[in-house]
C-alpha positions in Angstrom: -6.3 -19.5 -0.4 -4.6 -22.6 0.9 -4.2 -25.7 -1.3 -6.4 -28.6 -0.2 -4.1 -31.3 -1.5 -0.5 -32.0 -0.9 2.0 -34.2 -2.9 3.7 -37.0 -1.1 6.6 -38.8 -2.7 7.3 -42.5 -1.8 10.8 -43.9 -1.5 10.4 -45.4 -5.0 9.6 -41.9 -6.2 5.9 -42.2 -7.0 3.9 -39.0 -6.3 0.6 -39.2 -4.5 -1.9 -36.3 -4.5 -3.5 -36.4 -1.1 -6.1 -34.4 0.7 -4.2 -32.3 3.3 -6.6 -33.4 6.2 -5.9 -37.0 5.3 -2.1 -36.4 5.1 -2.2 -34.8 8.5 -3.3 -38.0 10.1 0.4 -38.4 10.1 2.2 -36.5 12.8 5.4 -36.6 10.8 3.8 -35.0 7.7 1.8 -32.5 9.8 5.1 -31.3 11.4 6.9 -31.1 8.1 4.0 -29.1 6.6 3.9 -26.7 9.5 7.6 -26.3 10.2 8.6 -26.0 6.6 5.8 -23.7 5.6 4.9 -26.2 2.9 1.1 -25.8 3.4 0.9 -22.6 1.4 3.1 -24.0 -1.4 1.0 -26.0 -3.8 4.2 -27.3 -5.6 5.8 -28.6 -2.4 6.5 -32.3 -2.4 6.8 -34.1 0.9 9.5 -36.8 0.6 8.9 -40.0 2.5 12.2 -41.8 2.3 11.1 -44.7 4.4 7.8 -45.7 2.8 7.5 -47.4 -0.6 4.5 -46.7 -2.9 2.7 -50.0 -2.1 2.8 -49.4 1.6 2.0 -45.7 1.3 -1.0 -46.5 -0.8 -2.2 -48.9 1.9 -1.5 -46.3 4.7 -3.5 -43.7 2.7 -6.5 -46.0 2.4 -6.6 -46.3 6.2 -6.1 -42.6 6.7 -8.8 -41.7 4.3 -11.3 -44.0 6.1 -10.3 -42.8 9.5 -9.6 -39.1 8.8 -12.5 -37.9 11.0 -11.6 -40.2 14.0 -10.8 -38.4 17.2 -7.0 -38.3 17.7 -5.9 -40.7 20.3 -4.9 -38.6 23.3 -2.0 -39.2 25.7 -4.5 -40.3 28.4 -5.4 -43.3 26.4 -2.1 -44.8 27.4 -3.3 -45.4 30.9 -6.3 -47.4 29.8 -5.8 -51.1 29.5 -4.9 -52.1 26.0 -7.4 -54.4 24.4 -6.7 -56.3 21.2 -10.2 -57.7 20.7 -11.9 -54.5 19.8 -10.9 -54.2 16.1 -13.9 -53.0 14.0 -15.1 -54.8 10.9 -13.5 -52.4 8.4 -10.1 -52.6 10.1 -10.4 -56.4 10.3 -11.0 -56.5 6.6 -8.2 -54.0 6.0 -5.7 -56.2 7.9 -6.2 -59.2 5.7 -2.8 -58.8 4.2 0.4 -60.9 4.3 2.7 -60.7 7.2 5.5 -58.9 5.4 3.0 -56.1 4.5 1.8 -56.0 8.1 5.3 -55.5 9.4 6.0 -52.9 6.7 2.8 -51.1 7.8 3.9 -51.1 11.4 7.2 -49.6 10.4 5.4 -47.0 8.2 2.9 -46.1 10.9 5.7 -45.6 13.3 7.8 -43.5 11.0 4.8 -41.4 9.9 3.6 -41.2 13.5 0.0 -42.4 12.9 -1.0 -43.5 16.4 -4.3 -45.2 15.4 -2.7 -47.2 12.6 0.3 -48.2 14.8 -2.0 -49.3 17.5 -4.2 -51.3 15.1 -1.3 -53.1 13.4 0.3 -53.9 16.8 -3.0 -55.3 18.1 -3.1 -57.5 15.0 0.3 -58.9 15.9 -0.7 -59.3 19.5 -3.7 -61.4 18.4 -1.4 -63.6 16.3 0.8 -64.3 19.3 -2.0 -64.7 21.9 -2.1 -68.2 23.4 0.8 -69.6 21.4 3.8 -71.3 22.7 7.3 -69.8 21.9 7.5 -72.7 19.3 4.1 -71.7 17.8 5.1 -68.0 17.7 8.3 -69.0 15.8 6.2 -71.0 13.4 3.8 -68.1 12.9 6.5 -65.6 12.2 8.9 -67.9 10.5 11.6 -67.2 13.1 14.5 -69.5 13.0 15.6 -70.8 16.4 18.9 -69.2 16.8 20.2 -70.5 20.1 22.1 -73.7 20.6 20.9 -75.7 23.6 24.0 -74.5 25.5 23.2 -70.9 24.7 19.6 -71.4 25.7 20.8 -72.8 29.0 23.0 -69.7 29.5 20.1 -67.4 28.8 18.0 -69.3 31.3 20.7 -69.0 34.0 21.2 -65.2 33.3 17.5 -64.6 33.4 16.6 -66.8 36.3 14.3 -64.1 37.7 12.0 -64.5 34.7 11.4 -68.2 35.5 8.9 -69.1 38.2 10.9 -70.5 41.2 
């Protein structure tokens, strides 16, 4: 009989015992399990070199809550993306600092968890919505890295992006 839990190891070498169905929310983990025959081996440890324990814990909380969600299909890509349809649980879940949010985006991308990637990207889209470039720089603490001359150069080279 198949083990029902799997061990995941974060980049800082913490081991997590995770329900296999929850772990399989991650396309990356699902592929590793299937391709490496790890599913039958209860001692197998799936190494996740790009995700630290704090972020992995956060990812697993999301995956546990959403494990029975229908998988987003490829067709969903044609639908117009909305960023104002985040449910209450996810809204609460996203009350984290910006560094963690960006780490979550990187982790969701690396782990191939479409739902979480979409959610975290929507959250960033909502932070940007309606802000000026200056406001966006403030929100994300981005230093202005062009001199006025360079900025002029960029404007010239990208004339097509400005309204004539």
